FIVO-894716 format. One line per field, with one value per residue (C-alpha): residue number from 1; residue in one letter; x, y, z. Coordinates in nm, 3 decimals. Layout:
// residues N
pos = (NUM / ...);
code = (A / ...);
east = (X / ...);
north = (Y / ...);
up = (Z / ...);
// end
This chain:
// residues 258
pos = (1 / 2 / 3 / 4 / 5 / 6 / 7 / 8 / 9 / 10 / 11 / 12 / 13 / 14 / 15 / 16 / 17 / 18 / 19 / 20 / 21 / 22 / 23 / 24 / 25 / 26 / 27 / 28 / 29 / 30 / 31 / 32 / 33 / 34 / 35 / 36 / 37 / 38 / 39 / 40 / 41 / 42 / 43 / 44 / 45 / 46 / 47 / 48 / 49 / 50 / 51 / 52 / 53 / 54 / 55 / 56 / 57 / 58 / 59 / 60 / 61 / 62 / 63 / 64 / 65 / 66 / 67 / 68 / 69 / 70 / 71 / 72 / 73 / 74 / 75 / 76 / 77 / 78 / 79 / 80 / 81 / 82 / 83 / 84 / 85 / 86 / 87 / 88 / 89 / 90 / 91 / 92 / 93 / 94 / 95 / 96 / 97 / 98 / 99 / 100 / 101 / 102 / 103 / 104 / 105 / 106 / 107 / 108 / 109 / 110 / 111 / 112 / 113 / 114 / 115 / 116 / 117 / 118 / 119 / 120 / 121 / 122 / 123 / 124 / 125 / 126 / 127 / 128 / 129 / 130 / 131 / 132 / 133 / 134 / 135 / 136 / 137 / 138 / 139 / 140 / 141 / 142 / 143 / 144 / 145 / 146 / 147 / 148 / 149 / 150 / 151 / 152 / 153 / 154 / 155 / 156 / 157 / 158 / 159 / 160 / 161 / 162 / 163 / 164 / 165 / 166 / 167 / 168 / 169 / 170 / 171 / 172 / 173 / 174 / 175 / 176 / 177 / 178 / 179 / 180 / 181 / 182 / 183 / 184 / 185 / 186 / 187 / 188 / 189 / 190 / 191 / 192 / 193 / 194 / 195 / 196 / 197 / 198 / 199 / 200 / 201 / 202 / 203 / 204 / 205 / 206 / 207 / 208 / 209 / 210 / 211 / 212 / 213 / 214 / 215 / 216 / 217 / 218 / 219 / 220 / 221 / 222 / 223 / 224 / 225 / 226 / 227 / 228 / 229 / 230 / 231 / 232 / 233 / 234 / 235 / 236 / 237 / 238 / 239 / 240 / 241 / 242 / 243 / 244 / 245 / 246 / 247 / 248 / 249 / 250 / 251 / 252 / 253 / 254 / 255 / 256 / 257 / 258);
code = (X / X / X / X / X / X / X / X / X / X / X / X / X / X / X / X / X / X / X / X / X / X / X / X / X / X / X / X / X / X / X / X / X / X / X / X / X / X / X / X / X / X / X / X / X / X / X / X / X / X / X / X / X / X / X / X / X / X / X / X / X / X / X / X / X / X / X / X / X / X / X / X / X / X / X / X / X / X / X / X / X / X / X / X / X / X / X / X / X / X / X / X / X / X / X / X / X / X / X / X / X / X / X / X / X / X / X / X / X / X / X / X / X / X / X / X / X / X / X / X / X / X / X / X / X / X / X / X / X / X / X / X / X / X / X / X / X / X / X / X / X / X / X / X / X / X / X / X / X / X / X / X / X / X / X / X / X / X / X / X / X / X / X / X / X / X / X / X / X / X / X / X / X / X / X / X / X / X / X / X / X / X / X / X / X / X / X / X / X / X / X / X / X / X / X / X / X / X / X / X / X / X / X / X / X / X / X / X / X / X / X / X / X / X / X / X / X / X / X / X / X / X / X / X / X / X / X / X / X / X / X / X / X / X / X / X / X / X / X / X / X / X / X / X / X / X / X / X / X / X / X / X / X / X / X / X / X / X);
east = (14.436 / 14.171 / 14.452 / 14.502 / 14.134 / 14.089 / 14.387 / 14.231 / 13.901 / 14.047 / 14.247 / 13.900 / 13.697 / 13.589 / 13.520 / 13.862 / 14.175 / 14.378 / 14.078 / 13.978 / 14.093 / 14.431 / 14.470 / 14.358 / 14.602 / 14.899 / 14.803 / 14.784 / 15.117 / 15.281 / 15.126 / 15.255 / 15.599 / 15.607 / 15.507 / 15.749 / 16.036 / 15.940 / 15.954 / 16.266 / 16.414 / 16.280 / 16.466 / 16.795 / 16.702 / 16.448 / 16.364 / 15.982 / 16.020 / 16.188 / 15.910 / 15.653 / 15.815 / 15.852 / 15.492 / 15.311 / 15.557 / 15.508 / 15.133 / 15.101 / 15.355 / 15.167 / 14.862 / 15.029 / 14.822 / 14.809 / 14.510 / 14.605 / 14.954 / 14.788 / 14.560 / 14.856 / 15.067 / 14.783 / 14.772 / 15.148 / 15.139 / 14.903 / 15.120 / 15.450 / 15.638 / 15.507 / 15.143 / 15.147 / 15.284 / 15.011 / 14.766 / 14.909 / 14.920 / 14.564 / 14.448 / 14.606 / 14.464 / 14.120 / 14.134 / 14.331 / 14.045 / 13.868 / 13.864 / 14.032 / 14.354 / 14.562 / 14.469 / 14.718 / 14.981 / 14.887 / 14.900 / 15.238 / 15.378 / 15.262 / 15.411 / 15.749 / 15.763 / 15.690 / 15.960 / 16.205 / 16.142 / 16.138 / 16.476 / 16.649 / 16.526 / 16.618 / 16.975 / 16.996 / 16.861 / 17.014 / 16.810 / 16.851 / 16.555 / 16.426 / 16.596 / 16.562 / 16.451 / 16.113 / 16.069 / 15.826 / 15.946 / 16.271 / 16.366 / 16.729 / 16.678 / 16.689 / 16.388 / 16.297 / 16.059 / 15.810 / 15.764 / 15.468 / 15.291 / 15.376 / 15.248 / 14.909 / 14.890 / 14.991 / 14.893 / 14.564 / 14.496 / 14.500 / 14.261 / 14.045 / 14.043 / 13.939 / 13.668 / 13.532 / 13.466 / 13.218 / 12.992 / 12.765 / 12.861 / 12.767 / 12.950 / 13.238 / 13.304 / 13.277 / 13.549 / 13.779 / 13.730 / 13.785 / 14.113 / 14.219 / 14.134 / 14.341 / 14.650 / 14.637 / 14.616 / 14.914 / 15.115 / 15.004 / 15.110 / 15.464 / 15.489 / 15.319 / 15.553 / 15.843 / 16.002 / 15.935 / 15.932 / 15.604 / 15.766 / 15.867 / 15.517 / 15.384 / 15.659 / 15.576 / 15.202 / 15.297 / 15.542 / 15.282 / 15.009 / 15.229 / 15.329 / 14.965 / 14.849 / 15.110 / 14.998 / 14.630 / 14.718 / 14.895 / 14.601 / 14.360 / 14.550 / 14.616 / 14.295 / 14.247 / 14.297 / 14.198 / 13.932 / 13.762 / 13.450 / 13.371 / 13.438 / 13.145 / 13.053 / 13.272 / 13.583 / 13.474 / 13.381 / 13.710 / 13.914 / 13.737 / 13.770 / 14.165 / 14.166 / 13.963 / 14.183 / 14.498 / 14.362 / 14.258 / 14.601 / 14.788 / 14.571 / 14.625 / 15.016 / 15.067 / 15.426 / 15.541 / 15.425 / 15.562);
north = (-10.290 / -10.161 / -9.924 / -9.788 / -9.740 / -9.568 / -9.338 / -9.250 / -9.174 / -8.945 / -8.749 / -8.709 / -8.613 / -8.251 / -8.198 / -8.271 / -8.044 / -8.298 / -8.400 / -8.287 / -7.917 / -8.011 / -8.300 / -8.070 / -7.791 / -8.034 / -8.186 / -7.847 / -7.747 / -8.048 / -7.984 / -7.617 / -7.712 / -7.973 / -7.729 / -7.468 / -7.716 / -7.799 / -7.440 / -7.390 / -7.690 / -7.574 / -7.244 / -7.420 / -7.738 / -7.671 / -7.384 / -7.415 / -7.168 / -6.905 / -6.958 / -6.913 / -6.590 / -6.455 / -6.516 / -6.407 / -6.114 / -5.968 / -6.017 / -5.812 / -5.546 / -5.506 / -5.400 / -5.091 / -4.784 / -4.479 / -4.594 / -4.967 / -4.872 / -4.671 / -4.961 / -5.205 / -4.965 / -4.948 / -5.323 / -5.364 / -5.097 / -5.300 / -5.598 / -5.428 / -5.406 / -5.051 / -5.156 / -5.472 / -5.266 / -5.004 / -5.298 / -5.450 / -5.125 / -5.043 / -5.377 / -5.356 / -5.011 / -5.107 / -5.441 / -5.331 / -5.321 / -5.618 / -5.993 / -6.025 / -5.828 / -6.126 / -6.140 / -5.870 / -6.071 / -6.377 / -6.155 / -5.993 / -6.351 / -6.468 / -6.156 / -6.217 / -6.578 / -6.483 / -6.210 / -6.433 / -6.710 / -6.478 / -6.318 / -6.653 / -6.801 / -6.470 / -6.505 / -6.873 / -6.846 / -6.494 / -6.449 / -6.114 / -5.889 / -5.838 / -5.558 / -5.231 / -5.089 / -5.253 / -5.153 / -4.902 / -4.903 / -4.950 / -5.281 / -5.355 / -5.702 / -6.032 / -6.139 / -6.494 / -6.527 / -6.227 / -6.098 / -5.907 / -6.201 / -6.419 / -6.138 / -6.120 / -6.497 / -6.532 / -6.211 / -6.145 / -6.521 / -6.512 / -6.214 / -6.412 / -6.708 / -6.516 / -6.313 / -6.614 / -6.763 / -6.484 / -6.518 / -6.770 / -7.046 / -6.859 / -6.545 / -6.748 / -6.869 / -6.508 / -6.406 / -6.686 / -6.605 / -6.219 / -6.316 / -6.550 / -6.261 / -6.016 / -6.231 / -6.318 / -5.950 / -5.858 / -6.127 / -5.975 / -5.627 / -5.734 / -5.881 / -5.577 / -5.328 / -5.516 / -5.611 / -5.981 / -6.276 / -6.469 / -6.775 / -6.552 / -6.495 / -6.847 / -7.001 / -6.754 / -6.835 / -7.199 / -7.122 / -6.882 / -7.126 / -7.391 / -7.150 / -7.045 / -7.397 / -7.493 / -7.193 / -7.280 / -7.636 / -7.500 / -7.262 / -7.552 / -7.718 / -7.395 / -7.198 / -7.165 / -6.792 / -6.706 / -6.931 / -6.819 / -7.004 / -6.729 / -6.445 / -6.233 / -5.903 / -5.700 / -5.865 / -5.875 / -5.506 / -5.398 / -5.618 / -5.491 / -5.132 / -5.195 / -5.298 / -5.009 / -4.757 / -4.921 / -4.909 / -4.546 / -4.431 / -4.637 / -4.468 / -4.115 / -4.163 / -4.423 / -4.309 / -4.372 / -4.735 / -4.839);
up = (-14.519 / -14.263 / -14.124 / -14.471 / -14.522 / -14.177 / -14.267 / -14.601 / -14.454 / -14.198 / -14.471 / -14.652 / -14.360 / -14.411 / -14.030 / -13.896 / -13.893 / -14.087 / -14.325 / -14.675 / -14.656 / -14.528 / -14.767 / -15.066 / -14.977 / -14.969 / -15.307 / -15.458 / -15.279 / -15.446 / -15.798 / -15.773 / -15.690 / -15.957 / -16.225 / -16.082 / -16.099 / -16.466 / -16.568 / -16.394 / -16.558 / -16.897 / -16.869 / -16.946 / -17.121 / -17.386 / -17.640 / -17.541 / -17.266 / -17.493 / -17.771 / -17.504 / -17.368 / -17.716 / -17.818 / -17.508 / -17.444 / -17.780 / -17.783 / -17.451 / -17.540 / -17.869 / -17.686 / -17.515 / -17.484 / -17.239 / -17.061 / -17.044 / -16.923 / -16.634 / -16.551 / -16.533 / -16.339 / -16.071 / -16.056 / -16.030 / -15.749 / -15.546 / -15.548 / -15.507 / -15.167 / -15.087 / -15.186 / -14.967 / -14.666 / -14.712 / -14.706 / -14.401 / -14.210 / -14.312 / -14.222 / -13.881 / -13.799 / -13.896 / -13.705 / -13.407 / -13.148 / -13.273 / -13.215 / -13.561 / -13.487 / -13.548 / -13.910 / -14.026 / -13.856 / -14.048 / -14.377 / -14.266 / -14.214 / -14.552 / -14.700 / -14.519 / -14.644 / -14.990 / -15.003 / -14.860 / -15.090 / -15.389 / -15.296 / -15.249 / -15.582 / -15.754 / -15.630 / -15.707 / -16.056 / -16.148 / -16.462 / -16.622 / -16.675 / -17.037 / -17.246 / -17.089 / -17.427 / -17.362 / -16.988 / -16.899 / -16.530 / -16.380 / -16.192 / -16.075 / -15.927 / -16.128 / -16.319 / -16.204 / -16.030 / -16.010 / -15.676 / -15.766 / -15.903 / -15.591 / -15.370 / -15.565 / -15.520 / -15.160 / -14.975 / -15.169 / -15.171 / -14.786 / -14.809 / -15.038 / -14.821 / -14.515 / -14.689 / -14.850 / -14.513 / -14.420 / -14.735 / -14.885 / -15.113 / -15.412 / -15.321 / -15.210 / -15.569 / -15.679 / -15.435 / -15.542 / -15.906 / -15.856 / -15.679 / -15.972 / -16.211 / -16.013 / -15.964 / -16.331 / -16.428 / -16.198 / -16.376 / -16.720 / -16.591 / -16.512 / -16.882 / -17.021 / -16.847 / -16.993 / -16.660 / -16.663 / -16.897 / -16.929 / -16.768 / -16.469 / -16.383 / -16.466 / -16.248 / -15.965 / -15.987 / -15.928 / -15.657 / -15.503 / -15.508 / -15.347 / -15.066 / -15.006 / -15.011 / -14.753 / -14.552 / -14.567 / -14.450 / -14.168 / -14.077 / -14.100 / -13.815 / -13.604 / -13.609 / -13.253 / -13.207 / -13.570 / -13.664 / -13.997 / -13.892 / -13.652 / -13.878 / -13.958 / -14.165 / -13.915 / -14.048 / -14.401 / -14.426 / -14.262 / -14.498 / -14.794 / -14.660 / -14.635 / -14.986 / -15.114 / -14.916 / -15.059 / -15.401 / -15.367 / -15.233 / -15.511 / -15.784 / -15.646 / -15.584 / -15.852 / -15.948 / -15.597 / -15.586 / -15.926);
// end
């Protein structure tokens, strides 16, 4: 009994690499995978997912306008493969001669894992895209899951994680909230543009959340050369600059990125 109490105490200790943060990350990862599995199973076994897709899809597509289409195209460009590559390259250049030059490598590793998982799941599930008649942009791969949504959760989630380590507690909540709104908006953009079913993006958010949580659990135990505790305004300003440059370029050359 004492051994169990001691083990639980270590798992809930916020000061150790395998303590509270590590444990919370594993719990969130487990929940994300469970929800993802439930959605995947529901694609074939119930009508609930079909009704959900129809209701949410029609609601978002019914909001279409020229200005909203432009807005969602920019969002989808930021989370697309070209947008993520631009973000990584910009981050690498800005942090190349700094103590934080490993950060773009971590972001790139997260993007590589996310892309690999998406490609594998797409091939295994092989869900067709929505009807081309409602698509505002062309996509040729399978529909499930949404790579853009996963990228918004994983890559931008890592960015939010590191930036949040450089600000006060109040601003940390604002950073996390902004990331959640951004990821949700990217998911909505994929439905609005007619290239994904709502269940694609919801499942991707769950799978992306699980992937991100596992990544954060790993970082909490391997922060020797990339310790967020020593990050300062130098890293935050350059990360925000990289995001700003990426956003500006995506806005200017929007057709290329969608």
